[in-house]
py3Dmol code that shows the C-alpha trace and the ligand (Angstrom):
import py3Dmol

protein = """\
ATOM      1  CA  MET A   1      -1.187  39.493  -3.991  1.00  0.00           C
ATOM      2  CA  LYS A   2       0.228  36.156  -2.811  1.00  0.00           C
ATOM      3  CA  ILE A   3      -0.314  33.623  -5.602  1.00  0.00           C
ATOM      4  CA  MET A   4       0.214  29.862  -5.600  1.00  0.00           C
ATOM      5  CA  LEU A   5       0.816  28.318  -9.026  1.00  0.00           C
ATOM      6  CA  GLN A   6       0.009  24.655  -9.590  1.00  0.00           C
ATOM      7  CA  PHE A   7       1.000  22.510 -12.571  1.00  0.00           C
ATOM      8  CA  PRO A   8       0.338  18.832 -13.356  1.00  0.00           C
ATOM      9  CA  GLU A   9       3.377  16.651 -14.009  1.00  0.00           C
ATOM     10  CA  GLY A  10       3.687  17.255 -17.757  1.00  0.00           C
ATOM     11  CA  LEU A  11       3.501  21.034 -17.386  1.00  0.00           C
ATOM     12  CA  LYS A  12       5.895  21.638 -14.493  1.00  0.00           C
ATOM     13  CA  ARG A  13       8.583  22.610 -17.029  1.00  0.00           C
ATOM     14  CA  GLU A  14       6.539  25.777 -17.726  1.00  0.00           C
ATOM     15  CA  ALA A  15       6.437  26.785 -14.038  1.00  0.00           C
ATOM     16  CA  LEU A  16       9.457  29.086 -13.903  1.00  0.00           C
ATOM     17  CA  ALA A  17       8.351  31.162 -16.881  1.00  0.00           C
ATOM     18  CA  TYR A  18       4.908  31.712 -15.323  1.00  0.00           C
ATOM     19  CA  ALA A  19       6.449  32.480 -11.923  1.00  0.00           C
ATOM     20  CA  LYS A  20       8.575  35.216 -13.538  1.00  0.00           C
ATOM     21  CA  LYS A  21       5.544  36.623 -15.367  1.00  0.00           C
ATOM     22  CA  TYR A  22       3.397  36.931 -12.207  1.00  0.00           C
ATOM     23  CA  ALA A  23       6.328  38.234 -10.146  1.00  0.00           C
ATOM     24  CA  SER A  24       6.937  40.957 -12.754  1.00  0.00           C
ATOM     25  CA  GLU A  25       3.309  42.043 -12.200  1.00  0.00           C
ATOM     26  CA  GLY A  26       4.150  42.625  -8.539  1.00  0.00           C
ATOM     27  CA  HIS A  27       2.775  39.405  -6.998  1.00  0.00           C
ATOM     28  CA  GLU A  28       4.526  37.236  -4.462  1.00  0.00           C
ATOM     29  CA  VAL A  29       4.657  33.900  -6.248  1.00  0.00           C
ATOM     30  CA  PHE A  30       4.803  30.360  -4.882  1.00  0.00           C
ATOM     31  CA  ILE A  31       4.813  27.142  -6.895  1.00  0.00           C
ATOM     32  CA  SER A  32       3.309  23.947  -5.509  1.00  0.00           C
ATOM     33  CA  SER A  33       5.912  21.215  -5.895  1.00  0.00           C
ATOM     34  CA  SER A  34       3.558  18.469  -4.719  1.00  0.00           C
ATOM     35  CA  ALA A  35       2.424  15.903  -7.277  1.00  0.00           C
ATOM     36  CA  CYS A  36      -0.729  16.996  -9.095  1.00  0.00           C
ATOM     37  CA  TYR A  37      -2.973  14.386 -10.724  1.00  0.00           C
ATOM     38  CA  GLY A  38      -5.879  16.435 -12.031  1.00  0.00           C
ATOM     39  CA  ALA A  39      -8.271  19.272 -11.328  1.00  0.00           C
ATOM     40  CA  CYS A  40      -9.566  17.094  -8.484  1.00  0.00           C
ATOM     41  CA  ASP A  41      -6.260  17.800  -6.777  1.00  0.00           C
ATOM     42  CA  ILE A  42      -6.094  21.521  -5.928  1.00  0.00           C
ATOM     43  CA  CYS A  43      -3.203  22.545  -3.650  1.00  0.00           C
ATOM     44  CA  LEU A  44      -5.357  24.168  -0.961  1.00  0.00           C
ATOM     45  CA  ASP A  45      -3.163  23.024   1.959  1.00  0.00           C
ATOM     46  CA  GLU A  46       0.021  24.452   0.436  1.00  0.00           C
ATOM     47  CA  ALA A  47      -1.755  27.721  -0.425  1.00  0.00           C
ATOM     48  CA  ARG A  48      -3.187  28.077   3.090  1.00  0.00           C
ATOM     49  CA  ALA A  49       0.172  27.292   4.671  1.00  0.00           C
ATOM     50  CA  VAL A  50       1.826  30.262   2.947  1.00  0.00           C
ATOM     51  CA  GLY A  51      -1.205  32.570   3.150  1.00  0.00           C
ATOM     52  CA  ALA A  52      -1.847  32.650  -0.624  1.00  0.00           C
ATOM     53  CA  GLN A  53      -5.028  34.479  -1.626  1.00  0.00           C
ATOM     54  CA  LYS A  54      -5.270  32.844  -5.027  1.00  0.00           C
ATOM     55  CA  ILE A  55      -4.391  29.526  -6.688  1.00  0.00           C
ATOM     56  CA  ILE A  56      -3.818  29.408 -10.426  1.00  0.00           C
ATOM     57  CA  HIS A  57      -4.243  25.804 -11.548  1.00  0.00           C
ATOM     58  CA  PHE A  58      -2.805  25.076 -14.986  1.00  0.00           C
ATOM     59  CA  GLY A  59      -3.637  22.191 -17.268  1.00  0.00           C
ATOM     60  CA  HIS A  60      -7.228  21.294 -16.427  1.00  0.00           C
ATOM     61  CA  ALA A  61     -10.738  22.707 -16.665  1.00  0.00           C
ATOM     62  CA  GLU A  62     -12.697  23.173 -13.441  1.00  0.00           C
ATOM     63  CA  PHE A  63     -13.627  19.781 -11.972  1.00  0.00           C
ATOM     64  CA  MET A  64     -16.209  20.824  -9.395  1.00  0.00           C
ATOM     65  CA  LYS A  65     -17.185  23.907  -7.411  1.00  0.00           C
ATOM     66  CA  LEU A  66     -14.944  23.878  -4.370  1.00  0.00           C
ATOM     67  CA  LYS A  67     -15.947  25.595  -1.144  1.00  0.00           C
ATOM     68  CA  SER A  68     -12.800  27.554  -0.461  1.00  0.00           C
ATOM     69  CA  ASP A  69     -11.696  30.812   1.118  1.00  0.00           C
ATOM     70  CA  ILE A  70      -9.017  30.990  -1.592  1.00  0.00           C
ATOM     71  CA  GLU A  71      -9.826  32.156  -5.122  1.00  0.00           C
ATOM     72  CA  ILE A  72      -9.091  29.456  -7.731  1.00  0.00           C
ATOM     73  CA  GLU A  73      -8.443  30.216 -11.383  1.00  0.00           C
ATOM     74  CA  TYR A  74      -8.278  27.339 -13.888  1.00  0.00           C
ATOM     75  CA  VAL A  75      -6.113  27.685 -16.981  1.00  0.00           C
ATOM     76  CA  PRO A  76      -6.817  24.598 -19.145  1.00  0.00           C
ATOM     77  CA  TYR A  77      -3.944  23.469 -21.314  1.00  0.00           C
ATOM     78  CA  GLU A  78      -4.991  23.285 -24.924  1.00  0.00           C
ATOM     79  CA  GLN A  79      -2.517  21.859 -27.354  1.00  0.00           C
ATOM     80  CA  LYS A  80      -3.154  22.796 -30.950  1.00  0.00           C
ATOM     81  CA  ILE A  81      -2.030  20.032 -33.288  1.00  0.00           C
ATOM     82  CA  ASP A  82      -0.916  21.410 -36.650  1.00  0.00           C
ATOM     83  CA  GLY A  83      -3.023  20.524 -39.695  1.00  0.00           C
ATOM     84  CA  LYS A  84      -0.457  18.202 -41.274  1.00  0.00           C
ATOM     85  CA  THR A  85      -0.007  16.144 -38.085  1.00  0.00           C
ATOM     86  CA  LEU A  86      -3.763  16.043 -37.530  1.00  0.00           C
ATOM     87  CA  GLN A  87      -4.394  14.709 -41.045  1.00  0.00           C
ATOM     88  CA  ALA A  88      -1.575  12.140 -40.877  1.00  0.00           C
ATOM     89  CA  THR A  89      -2.739  10.872 -37.451  1.00  0.00           C
ATOM     90  CA  LEU A  90      -6.339  10.576 -38.568  1.00  0.00           C
ATOM     91  CA  TYR A  91      -5.475   8.915 -41.878  1.00  0.00           C
ATOM     92  CA  ALA A  92      -3.739   6.173 -39.874  1.00  0.00           C
ATOM     93  CA  ALA A  93      -6.904   5.789 -37.780  1.00  0.00           C
ATOM     94  CA  ILE A  94      -9.170   5.875 -40.834  1.00  0.00           C
ATOM     95  CA  SER A  95      -7.314   3.014 -42.504  1.00  0.00           C
ATOM     96  CA  GLU A  96      -7.607   0.906 -39.298  1.00  0.00           C
ATOM     97  CA  LEU A  97     -11.342   1.611 -39.030  1.00  0.00           C
ATOM     98  CA  LYS A  98     -11.956   0.934 -42.722  1.00  0.00           C
ATOM     99  CA  ALA A  99      -9.997  -2.327 -42.579  1.00  0.00           C
ATOM    100  CA  LYS A 100     -12.506  -3.544 -39.991  1.00  0.00           C
ATOM    101  CA  LYS A 101     -15.454  -2.136 -41.994  1.00  0.00           C
ATOM    102  CA  PHE A 102     -16.579   0.086 -39.116  1.00  0.00           C
ATOM    103  CA  SER A 103     -18.789   3.006 -40.107  1.00  0.00           C
ATOM    104  CA  LYS A 104     -20.338   4.466 -36.918  1.00  0.00           C
ATOM    105  CA  ILE A 105     -17.659   5.878 -34.654  1.00  0.00           C
ATOM    106  CA  GLY A 106     -17.959   7.332 -31.145  1.00  0.00           C
ATOM    107  CA  LEU A 107     -15.364  10.125 -30.889  1.00  0.00           C
ATOM    108  CA  VAL A 108     -13.823  11.237 -27.567  1.00  0.00           C
ATOM    109  CA  THR A 109     -10.855  13.334 -26.517  1.00  0.00           C
ATOM    110  CA  THR A 110      -9.476  15.212 -23.512  1.00  0.00           C
ATOM    111  CA  VAL A 111      -9.833  18.910 -22.752  1.00  0.00           C
ATOM    112  CA  GLN A 112      -6.318  19.326 -24.201  1.00  0.00           C
ATOM    113  CA  HIS A 113      -7.659  18.773 -27.736  1.00  0.00           C
ATOM    114  CA  ILE A 114     -11.312  19.687 -27.330  1.00  0.00           C
ATOM    115  CA  ARG A 115     -11.020  22.909 -29.397  1.00  0.00           C
ATOM    116  CA  GLN A 116     -10.022  20.746 -32.396  1.00  0.00           C
ATOM    117  CA  TYR A 117     -12.884  18.286 -31.893  1.00  0.00           C
ATOM    118  CA  ALA A 118     -14.889  19.834 -34.769  1.00  0.00           C
ATOM    119  CA  ASP A 119     -11.876  19.609 -37.136  1.00  0.00           C
ATOM    120  CA  ILE A 120     -11.265  15.955 -36.190  1.00  0.00           C
ATOM    121  CA  LYS A 121     -14.937  15.148 -36.696  1.00  0.00           C
ATOM    122  CA  ALA A 122     -14.991  16.904 -40.091  1.00  0.00           C
ATOM    123  CA  ILE A 123     -11.995  14.883 -41.364  1.00  0.00           C
ATOM    124  CA  LEU A 124     -13.612  11.626 -40.251  1.00  0.00           C
ATOM    125  CA  GLU A 125     -16.972  12.561 -41.781  1.00  0.00           C
ATOM    126  CA  LYS A 126     -15.290  13.454 -45.046  1.00  0.00           C
ATOM    127  CA  ALA A 127     -13.816   9.944 -45.027  1.00  0.00           C
ATOM    128  CA  GLY A 128     -17.367   8.571 -44.858  1.00  0.00           C
ATOM    129  CA  PHE A 129     -17.841   7.840 -41.145  1.00  0.00           C
ATOM    130  CA  GLU A 130     -20.867   8.718 -39.051  1.00  0.00           C
ATOM    131  CA  ILE A 131     -19.535  10.350 -35.876  1.00  0.00           C
ATOM    132  CA  LEU A 132     -21.374   9.995 -32.569  1.00  0.00           C
ATOM    133  CA  THR A 133     -20.740  12.687 -29.965  1.00  0.00           C
ATOM    134  CA  GLU A 134     -22.033  12.312 -26.432  1.00  0.00           C
ATOM    135  CA  LYS A 135     -21.725  14.363 -23.248  1.00  0.00           C
ATOM    136  CA  GLY A 136     -20.040  12.897 -20.181  1.00  0.00           C
ATOM    137  CA  GLY A 137     -20.886  13.268 -16.493  1.00  0.00           C
ATOM    138  CA  ALA A 138     -20.988  16.214 -14.123  1.00  0.00           C
ATOM    139  CA  HIS A 139     -17.241  16.876 -14.138  1.00  0.00           C
ATOM    140  CA  VAL A 140     -16.807  17.298 -17.897  1.00  0.00           C
ATOM    141  CA  ARG A 141     -17.415  20.610 -19.639  1.00  0.00           C
ATOM    142  CA  HIS A 142     -17.731  19.766 -23.356  1.00  0.00           C
ATOM    143  CA  PRO A 143     -19.537  17.194 -25.563  1.00  0.00           C
ATOM    144  CA  GLY A 144     -17.048  14.512 -26.610  1.00  0.00           C
ATOM    145  CA  GLN A 145     -14.728  15.278 -23.685  1.00  0.00           C
ATOM    146  CA  MET A 146     -13.611  12.574 -21.270  1.00  0.00           C
ATOM    147  CA  LEU A 147     -11.591  12.443 -18.051  1.00  0.00           C
ATOM    148  CA  GLY A 148      -9.615   9.580 -16.592  1.00  0.00           C
ATOM    149  CA  CYS A 149     -12.509   9.062 -14.174  1.00  0.00           C
ATOM    150  CA  ASP A 150     -15.324   9.891 -16.575  1.00  0.00           C
ATOM    151  CA  SER A 151     -15.634   7.975 -19.825  1.00  0.00           C
ATOM    152  CA  ILE A 152     -19.427   8.317 -19.911  1.00  0.00           C
ATOM    153  CA  ALA A 153     -19.286  10.096 -23.299  1.00  0.00           C
ATOM    154  CA  ALA A 154     -17.546   7.019 -24.772  1.00  0.00           C
ATOM    155  CA  GLN A 155     -19.830   4.536 -23.038  1.00  0.00           C
ATOM    156  CA  LYS A 156     -22.991   6.328 -24.231  1.00  0.00           C
ATOM    157  CA  ALA A 157     -21.640   6.460 -27.792  1.00  0.00           C
ATOM    158  CA  ALA A 158     -20.630   2.786 -27.621  1.00  0.00           C
ATOM    159  CA  LYS A 159     -24.322   1.796 -27.443  1.00  0.00           C
ATOM    160  CA  ASN A 160     -24.782   2.741 -31.105  1.00  0.00           C
ATOM    161  CA  ALA A 161     -21.224   2.851 -32.462  1.00  0.00           C
ATOM    162  CA  ASP A 162     -19.157   0.116 -34.139  1.00  0.00           C
ATOM    163  CA  ALA A 163     -16.027   1.395 -32.380  1.00  0.00           C
ATOM    164  CA  ILE A 164     -14.728   4.209 -30.162  1.00  0.00           C
ATOM    165  CA  LEU A 165     -11.975   6.512 -31.398  1.00  0.00           C
ATOM    166  CA  TYR A 166      -9.944   8.227 -28.681  1.00  0.00           C
ATOM    167  CA  PHE A 167      -7.919  11.191 -29.958  1.00  0.00           C
ATOM    168  CA  GLY A 168      -4.972  12.084 -27.720  1.00  0.00           C
ATOM    169  CA  GLY A 169      -1.672  10.917 -26.270  1.00  0.00           C
ATOM    170  CA  GLY A 170      -0.961   8.356 -23.569  1.00  0.00           C
ATOM    171  CA  ARG A 171      -2.812   5.243 -22.456  1.00  0.00           C
ATOM    172  CA  PHE A 172      -4.308   6.403 -19.159  1.00  0.00           C
ATOM    173  CA  HIS A 173      -7.516   7.897 -20.592  1.00  0.00           C
ATOM    174  CA  PRO A 174      -8.380   5.230 -23.202  1.00  0.00           C
ATOM    175  CA  LEU A 175      -7.706   2.399 -20.714  1.00  0.00           C
ATOM    176  CA  GLY A 176     -10.615   3.762 -18.685  1.00  0.00           C
ATOM    177  CA  ILE A 177     -13.117   3.524 -21.555  1.00  0.00           C
ATOM    178  CA  GLY A 178     -14.176  -0.106 -21.076  1.00  0.00           C
ATOM    179  CA  SER A 179     -14.358  -2.903 -23.629  1.00  0.00           C
ATOM    180  CA  GLN A 180     -18.009  -2.547 -24.660  1.00  0.00           C
ATOM    181  CA  LYS A 181     -16.813  -1.823 -28.224  1.00  0.00           C
ATOM    182  CA  PRO A 182     -13.324  -1.904 -29.830  1.00  0.00           C
ATOM    183  CA  VAL A 183     -11.260   1.175 -28.859  1.00  0.00           C
ATOM    184  CA  LEU A 184      -8.794   2.757 -31.286  1.00  0.00           C
ATOM    185  CA  CYS A 185      -6.354   5.457 -30.152  1.00  0.00           C
ATOM    186  CA  ALA A 186      -5.291   8.172 -32.589  1.00  0.00           C
ATOM    187  CA  ASP A 187      -2.156   9.610 -31.018  1.00  0.00           C
ATOM    188  CA  PRO A 188      -1.015  12.918 -32.579  1.00  0.00           C
ATOM    189  CA  PHE A 189       2.288  12.786 -30.657  1.00  0.00           C
ATOM    190  CA  GLN A 190       3.208   9.443 -32.250  1.00  0.00           C
ATOM    191  CA  VAL A 191       1.369  10.431 -35.459  1.00  0.00           C
ATOM    192  CA  ASN A 192      -0.114   6.971 -35.414  1.00  0.00           C
ATOM    193  CA  SER A 193      -3.049   4.901 -34.253  1.00  0.00           C
ATOM    194  CA  TYR A 194      -3.281   1.657 -32.329  1.00  0.00           C
ATOM    195  CA  TRP A 195      -5.988  -0.615 -30.892  1.00  0.00           C
ATOM    196  CA  ILE A 196      -6.086  -0.718 -27.098  1.00  0.00           C
ATOM    197  CA  THR A 197      -9.048  -3.076 -26.648  1.00  0.00           C
ATOM    198  CA  ASP A 198      -6.933  -6.088 -25.588  1.00  0.00           C
ATOM    199  CA  ASP A 199      -5.235  -4.055 -22.857  1.00  0.00           C
ATOM    200  CA  ILE A 200      -8.614  -2.812 -21.611  1.00  0.00           C
ATOM    201  CA  ILE A 201      -9.837  -6.421 -21.439  1.00  0.00           C
ATOM    202  CA  LYS A 202      -6.677  -7.425 -19.516  1.00  0.00           C
ATOM    203  CA  LEU A 203      -7.261  -4.604 -17.034  1.00  0.00           C
ATOM    204  CA  GLU A 204     -10.902  -5.636 -16.593  1.00  0.00           C
ATOM    205  CA  LYS A 205      -9.796  -9.246 -15.919  1.00  0.00           C
ATOM    206  CA  ARG A 206      -7.304  -8.080 -13.310  1.00  0.00           C
ATOM    207  CA  LYS A 207     -10.020  -6.021 -11.635  1.00  0.00           C
ATOM    208  CA  LYS A 208     -12.236  -9.087 -11.540  1.00  0.00           C
ATOM    209  CA  GLY A 209      -9.336 -11.040  -9.982  1.00  0.00           C
ATOM    210  CA  ALA A 210      -8.915  -8.351  -7.317  1.00  0.00           C
ATOM    211  CA  LEU A 211     -12.639  -8.524  -6.572  1.00  0.00           C
ATOM    212  CA  LEU A 212     -12.521 -12.300  -6.106  1.00  0.00           C
ATOM    213  CA  ALA A 213      -9.425 -12.031  -3.895  1.00  0.00           C
ATOM    214  CA  ALA A 214     -11.089  -9.299  -1.797  1.00  0.00           C
ATOM    215  CA  SER A 215     -14.157 -11.499  -1.339  1.00  0.00           C
ATOM    216  CA  GLN A 216     -11.961 -13.764   0.853  1.00  0.00           C
ATOM    217  CA  ALA A 217     -10.783 -10.843   3.018  1.00  0.00           C
ATOM    218  CA  LYS A 218     -11.740 -10.407   6.665  1.00  0.00           C
ATOM    219  CA  ARG A 219     -10.130  -7.034   7.423  1.00  0.00           C
ATOM    220  CA  PHE A 220     -10.607  -4.059   5.116  1.00  0.00           C
ATOM    221  CA  GLY A 221      -8.847  -0.700   5.010  1.00  0.00           C
ATOM    222  CA  ILE A 222     -11.154   1.964   3.552  1.00  0.00           C
ATOM    223  CA  LEU A 223      -8.984   4.554   1.811  1.00  0.00           C
ATOM    224  CA  VAL A 224     -10.061   8.186   2.213  1.00  0.00           C
ATOM    225  CA  CYS A 225      -8.148  10.837   0.262  1.00  0.00           C
ATOM    226  CA  THR A 226      -8.097  14.430   1.524  1.00  0.00           C
ATOM    227  CA  LYS A 227      -7.681  15.946  -1.961  1.00  0.00           C
ATOM    228  CA  ALA A 228     -10.579  18.373  -2.381  1.00  0.00           C
ATOM    229  CA  GLY A 229     -12.050  16.706  -5.470  1.00  0.00           C
ATOM    230  CA  GLN A 230     -11.526  13.120  -4.275  1.00  0.00           C
ATOM    231  CA  MET A 231     -12.632  13.156  -0.642  1.00  0.00           C
ATOM    232  CA  ASN A 232     -15.705  11.000  -0.064  1.00  0.00           C
ATOM    233  CA  LEU A 233     -16.204  10.537   3.651  1.00  0.00           C
ATOM    234  CA  PRO A 234     -19.914   9.592   3.404  1.00  0.00           C
ATOM    235  CA  GLY A 235     -18.989   6.868   0.881  1.00  0.00           C
ATOM    236  CA  ALA A 236     -16.217   5.608   3.163  1.00  0.00           C
ATOM    237  CA  ARG A 237     -18.528   5.505   6.185  1.00  0.00           C
ATOM    238  CA  LEU A 238     -21.143   3.636   4.157  1.00  0.00           C
ATOM    239  CA  ALA A 239     -18.565   1.064   3.004  1.00  0.00           C
ATOM    240  CA  LYS A 240     -17.440   0.536   6.613  1.00  0.00           C
ATOM    241  CA  LYS A 241     -21.035   0.062   7.802  1.00  0.00           C
ATOM    242  CA  LYS A 242     -21.906  -2.369   5.005  1.00  0.00           C
ATOM    243  CA  LEU A 243     -18.757  -4.442   5.539  1.00  0.00           C
ATOM    244  CA  GLU A 244     -19.329  -4.560   9.307  1.00  0.00           C
ATOM    245  CA  GLU A 245     -22.895  -5.750   8.691  1.00  0.00           C
ATOM    246  CA  LYS A 246     -21.288  -8.679   6.855  1.00  0.00           C
ATOM    247  CA  GLY A 247     -19.163  -9.394   9.924  1.00  0.00           C
ATOM    248  CA  LYS A 248     -15.941  -7.897   8.515  1.00  0.00           C
ATOM    249  CA  THR A 249     -13.517  -5.525  10.205  1.00  0.00           C
ATOM    250  CA  ALA A 250     -13.293  -2.177   8.445  1.00  0.00           C
ATOM    251  CA  VAL A 251     -11.228   0.896   9.341  1.00  0.00           C
ATOM    252  CA  LEU A 252     -10.974   4.289   7.621  1.00  0.00           C
ATOM    253  CA  LEU A 253      -7.426   5.179   6.525  1.00  0.00           C
ATOM    254  CA  VAL A 254      -6.942   8.874   5.698  1.00  0.00           C
ATOM    255  CA  SER A 255      -4.132  10.398   3.638  1.00  0.00           C
ATOM    256  CA  ASN A 256      -3.587  13.096   1.043  1.00  0.00           C
ATOM    257  CA  GLU A 257      -1.797  10.710  -1.278  1.00  0.00           C
ATOM    258  CA  ILE A 258      -2.479   6.994  -1.546  1.00  0.00           C
ATOM    259  CA  ASN A 259       0.957   5.470  -1.433  1.00  0.00           C
ATOM    260  CA  PRO A 260       1.354   1.697  -1.977  1.00  0.00           C
ATOM    261  CA  ARG A 261       4.541   1.595   0.129  1.00  0.00           C
ATOM    262  CA  ALA A 262       2.846   3.332   3.060  1.00  0.00           C
ATOM    263  CA  LEU A 263      -0.010   0.812   2.846  1.00  0.00           C
ATOM    264  CA  ASP A 264       2.474  -2.077   2.837  1.00  0.00           C
ATOM    265  CA  ASP A 265       3.455  -1.136   6.388  1.00  0.00           C
ATOM    266  CA  PHE A 266      -0.034  -2.117   7.559  1.00  0.00           C
ATOM    267  CA  ASN A 267       0.042  -5.847   7.860  1.00  0.00           C
ATOM    268  CA  SER A 268      -3.389  -5.756   9.396  1.00  0.00           C
ATOM    269  CA  PHE A 269      -5.503  -5.488   6.241  1.00  0.00           C
ATOM    270  CA  ASP A 270      -6.363  -8.166   3.705  1.00  0.00           C
ATOM    271  CA  ALA A 271      -7.840  -5.757   1.134  1.00  0.00           C
ATOM    272  CA  TYR A 272      -8.553  -2.085   0.528  1.00  0.00           C
ATOM    273  CA  ILE A 273     -11.574  -0.184  -0.752  1.00  0.00           C
ATOM    274  CA  SER A 274     -10.620   3.161  -2.294  1.00  0.00           C
ATOM    275  CA  THR A 275     -13.084   6.036  -2.050  1.00  0.00           C
ATOM    276  CA  ALA A 276     -10.617   8.322  -3.871  1.00  0.00           C
ATOM    277  CA  CYS A 277      -9.714   8.504  -7.563  1.00  0.00           C
ATOM    278  CA  PRO A 278     -11.468   5.506  -9.183  1.00  0.00           C
ATOM    279  CA  ARG A 279      -8.313   4.726 -11.184  1.00  0.00           C
ATOM    280  CA  ILE A 280      -6.136   4.088  -8.084  1.00  0.00           C
ATOM    281  CA  GLY A 281      -6.633   0.331  -8.255  1.00  0.00           C
ATOM    282  CA  ASP A 282      -5.574   0.194 -11.952  1.00  0.00           C
ATOM    283  CA  ASP A 283      -1.968  -0.009 -10.754  1.00  0.00           C
ATOM    284  CA  HIS A 284      -2.491  -3.523  -9.346  1.00  0.00           C
ATOM    285  CA  ASP A 285       1.199  -4.351  -9.579  1.00  0.00           C
ATOM    286  CA  LEU A 286       2.105  -1.629  -7.078  1.00  0.00           C
ATOM    287  CA  TYR A 287      -0.099  -2.998  -4.297  1.00  0.00           C
ATOM    288  CA  SER A 288       0.531  -6.166  -2.337  1.00  0.00           C
ATOM    289  CA  LYS A 289      -3.172  -6.483  -1.417  1.00  0.00           C
ATOM    290  CA  PRO A 290      -6.267  -6.180  -3.624  1.00  0.00           C
ATOM    291  CA  VAL A 291      -7.508  -2.601  -4.045  1.00  0.00           C
ATOM    292  CA  LEU A 292     -11.128  -2.152  -5.126  1.00  0.00           C
ATOM    293  CA  ASP A 293     -12.993   1.018  -5.960  1.00  0.00           C
ATOM    294  CA  LEU A 294     -16.045   2.105  -3.977  1.00  0.00           C
ATOM    295  CA  ALA A 295     -18.139   1.438  -7.100  1.00  0.00           C
ATOM    296  CA  ASP A 296     -17.191  -2.270  -6.724  1.00  0.00           C
ATOM    297  CA  LEU A 297     -18.723  -2.433  -3.233  1.00  0.00           C
ATOM    298  CA  PRO A 298     -22.164  -3.797  -4.262  1.00  0.00           C
ATOM    299  CA  ARG A 299     -20.515  -6.628  -6.225  1.00  0.00           C
ATOM    300  CA  LEU A 300     -18.131  -7.320  -3.347  1.00  0.00           C
ATOM    301  CA  LEU A 301     -20.991  -7.433  -0.839  1.00  0.00           C
ATOM    302  CA  SER A 302     -22.872  -9.888  -3.034  1.00  0.00           C
ATOM    303  CA  LEU A 303     -19.831 -12.203  -2.967  1.00  0.00           C
ATOM    304  CA  LEU A 304     -19.280 -12.016   0.793  1.00  0.00           C
ATOM    305  CA  VAL A 305     -20.879 -14.734   2.864  1.00  0.00           C
TER     306      VAL A 305
END
"""
ligand_1 = """\
8
SF4
S -10.225 11.612 -9.870
Fe -8.483 10.554 -10.823
S -8.980 10.329 -12.989
Fe -10.389 11.875 -12.104
S -9.412 13.841 -12.511
Fe -8.723 13.179 -10.473
S -6.806 12.038 -10.822
Fe -7.853 12.241 -12.817
"""
view = py3Dmol.view(width=600, height=400)
view.addModel(protein, "pdb")
view.setStyle({"model": 0}, {"cartoon": {"style": "trace"}})
view.addModel(ligand_1, "xyz")
view.setStyle({"model": 1}, {"stick": {}})
view.zoomTo()
view.show()
């Protein structure tokens, strides 16, 4: 069988070993060398181009049912943190939470650590905390799990919690949680914990600034991404219609990857509305014009005269 292997950035180092394994089973193996941002980003074009019958996507759980002639297998990456590291990381978090006298904690993590969710919860409960576990939106598979584009589990828990505890590495996921309640990160790779609330507030302020700047725009580029799990043509058409009703110029711009440098070559647009990954606009510094998410459209329309 012709097989296409796909790995997100942090797992590409494993690619050769897997390629050898599948080749030794008699398959013709290809590896997608395109960037891969999530399970929303399945390498269908590359697989079709080489006639692959199957894609094996490593690192993420299934995001959504894709209509595809090519079989897709998901191999989520689960990283087991050893008991000593888990305890040390959580003790750091516990002392932060106790210092602020928080007792009800909303606990979230990524699919990478979801199998250890019960262990994490048990350690926190033993330390005297009440742990709130909520289920996210349609794209998440497990209670307590979050994605970069789905922090619903954290937001639901925040209604009754004193604080949110994110267990995992990196800042991308916790920055998406929102500042409803203080957010503490317990990072098992640093074996430490740190508050990220101020950075979330900064990001929210910058988003507000982008919204105000876009409210002065006359010509909008509506960004449509062709990645299978990000494409939203109906949303893009709706944004165009609504902006035109307000007397603005709006054009659909289609690409597989939203590249700030490629957008810079269009001098014709004053602002962009992204219908792709809702975190695109987080990288404000990379774009020379304001980039809003489709979810910001109602607020934008209310500001336009
Ligand atoms: S849409 Fe964005 S945040 Fe969501 S899985 Fe894809 S890359 Fe990650």
